[in-house]
Each structure stands twice: as structure tokens, then as C-alpha cells.
C-alpha positions as CSV (number, residue, x, y, z in Angstrom):
1,M,78.9,109.8,110.0
2,I,80.9,106.6,110.2
3,I,79.1,103.5,109.0
4,V,80.3,99.9,109.7
5,A,78.5,97.4,107.6
6,F,78.6,93.8,108.8
7,D,77.1,90.3,108.2
8,S,74.2,90.2,110.6
9,D,73.8,86.5,110.1
10,C,77.2,85.8,111.6
11,L,77.5,85.4,115.4
12,M,81.2,86.4,115.3
13,C,80.4,89.6,113.5
14,N,77.5,90.3,115.9
15,G,79.9,89.8,118.8
16,F,82.3,92.2,117.3
17,V,79.6,94.8,116.9
18,I,78.4,94.3,120.5
19,W,82.0,94.8,121.6
20,L,82.3,98.0,119.6
21,L,79.0,99.3,121.0
22,K,80.3,98.7,124.6
23,H,83.6,100.4,123.9
24,D,82.6,103.3,121.6
25,K,81.7,105.7,124.4
26,Q,81.8,108.7,122.0
27,E,79.2,107.0,119.7
28,R,81.2,107.6,116.6
29,L,80.1,104.4,114.9
30,T,76.8,103.7,113.2
31,F,76.0,100.1,112.1
32,T,74.1,98.5,109.3
33,A,73.7,95.0,108.0
34,L,75.2,94.0,104.7
35,N,71.8,92.7,103.6
36,S,69.9,95.8,104.7
37,A,68.0,98.2,102.4
38,Y,70.0,101.0,103.8
39,F,73.3,99.4,102.8
40,E,71.9,98.5,99.4
41,T,71.0,102.2,98.9
42,L,74.5,103.3,100.0
43,C,76.0,100.9,97.4
44,T,73.7,102.2,94.7
45,E,74.3,105.9,95.5
46,R,78.1,105.3,95.5
47,K,78.2,102.8,92.7
48,L,79.9,100.3,94.9
49,T,80.2,96.6,94.3
50,I,81.2,94.9,97.5
51,K,81.4,91.3,98.5
52,Q,78.7,90.4,101.0
53,D,81.2,88.5,103.3
54,S,83.3,91.5,104.2
55,L,83.3,94.1,107.0
56,I,82.9,97.5,105.4
57,F,84.0,100.8,106.9
58,I,82.6,104.0,105.4
59,S,83.6,107.5,106.5
60,G,82.7,110.2,104.0
61,S,84.5,109.2,100.8
62,N,86.8,106.7,102.6
63,I,85.7,103.1,102.1
64,A,87.7,100.3,103.5
65,V,87.1,96.5,103.3
66,E,88.4,93.4,105.0
67,S,91.4,93.9,107.3
68,T,91.6,97.6,106.6
69,A,88.0,98.0,107.6
70,V,88.8,96.3,110.9
71,I,91.8,98.5,111.5
72,E,89.9,101.7,110.7
73,T,86.9,100.6,112.8
74,L,89.2,99.9,115.8
75,R,90.9,103.3,115.4
76,Q,87.6,104.9,116.3
77,I,87.6,103.5,119.8
78,K,89.3,105.6,122.4
79,G,92.6,104.0,123.5
80,L,92.9,101.9,120.3
81,Q,93.6,104.7,117.8
82,Y,97.3,104.0,118.2
83,I,96.9,100.4,116.8
84,S,96.8,101.5,113.2
85,P,100.6,102.2,112.8
86,L,101.4,98.8,114.0
87,A,98.7,97.1,112.0
88,Y,99.5,99.0,108.8
89,A,103.1,97.9,109.2
90,L,102.0,94.5,108.0
91,P,101.5,94.1,104.3
92,R,97.9,94.4,103.2
93,S,98.1,91.1,101.3
94,L,99.1,89.3,104.5
95,R,96.4,91.1,106.6
96,D,93.7,90.3,104.0
97,T,94.8,86.7,103.6
98,C,94.4,86.3,107.4
99,Y,91.0,88.1,107.3
100,R,89.7,85.8,104.5
101,F,90.9,82.7,106.3
102,V,88.8,83.7,109.3
103,A,85.9,84.9,107.1
104,R,85.6,81.6,105.3
105,R,85.4,79.7,108.6
106,R,83.4,82.1,110.8
107,K,80.0,80.7,110.1
108,K,81.2,77.1,110.5
109,T,82.4,77.8,114.0
110,S,79.1,79.5,115.1
111,S,76.8,77.3,117.1
112,S,73.7,79.2,116.0
113,S,72.7,81.5,113.2
114,A,70.3,83.4,115.5
115,C,70.8,87.2,115.5
116,P,71.2,88.6,119.0
117,I,68.7,91.2,120.1
118,I,70.2,94.6,120.3
119,P,69.4,96.3,123.7
120,P,67.2,99.4,123.4
121,Q,70.0,101.8,124.4
122,W,71.9,101.0,121.3
123,R,69.2,100.7,118.7
124,H,69.5,104.3,117.6
125,R,73.0,103.4,116.3
126,F,71.6,101.1,113.6
127,K,70.4,102.0,110.1
């Protein structure tokens, strides 16, 4: 099972998750909020300490954060799996700097902190 943990209080993050749900036709991705009991249990079981403002990608023992999590998540979408060689060509320090720049500003640019309602056909994909 592939798990993508995201900040459910962020409209940009929610928008990304909705986009992923629409494009993940094979239903490879499962989602959880960073502040959920499920994610807390995952962190405890795996002895993880993860910043609460990062996208997290978990597939078996592979755990990716920040820009690498975005790349690994996009690789799961049919047609986008070829993006990783191009994205990984950029140095991680540069990718993560850009990621953190956006992450620091993402809540300031949102017009509301309301969490969107997930349509019933996708609810089974959330933990």
C-alpha cells in the first residue's frame, strides 16, 4: 500500500490530493492527514520524526519527504512515471529549497482554511 500524508488544513494540499484522486485511475494511492490518528500510529510504529508541514510518501520501507515525496507521488500516476528522471536530475537541495519556499507561503495564499468535502466515491482511499 502506498500512503500519501498531507496537511489537510491547507487548501493547496487538498487541491493536490483531489487532482491525484482524479488522475490515479489505478487507485494506487491511499491518503491520510498529517494530524490523523492513523498517521500518528504509522510514525510511532516506524519510529519516525517528521515535520508536520511536509508531504510524505510511504511505500513499504521507502519514505520520502518534501520534493522527493512529490516526485514519487507523481510517478504513481499513469503517464507521469517518466517525470522522475527529469526531476531527479535537479539537485535535491535545489528541489527542497523550492519546496520549502512554497510550503512556507501556501497557507498565506489560501483564501479559506475550510477542508473540502471528499466525494463518497473516493472516501475509501482515506485512512
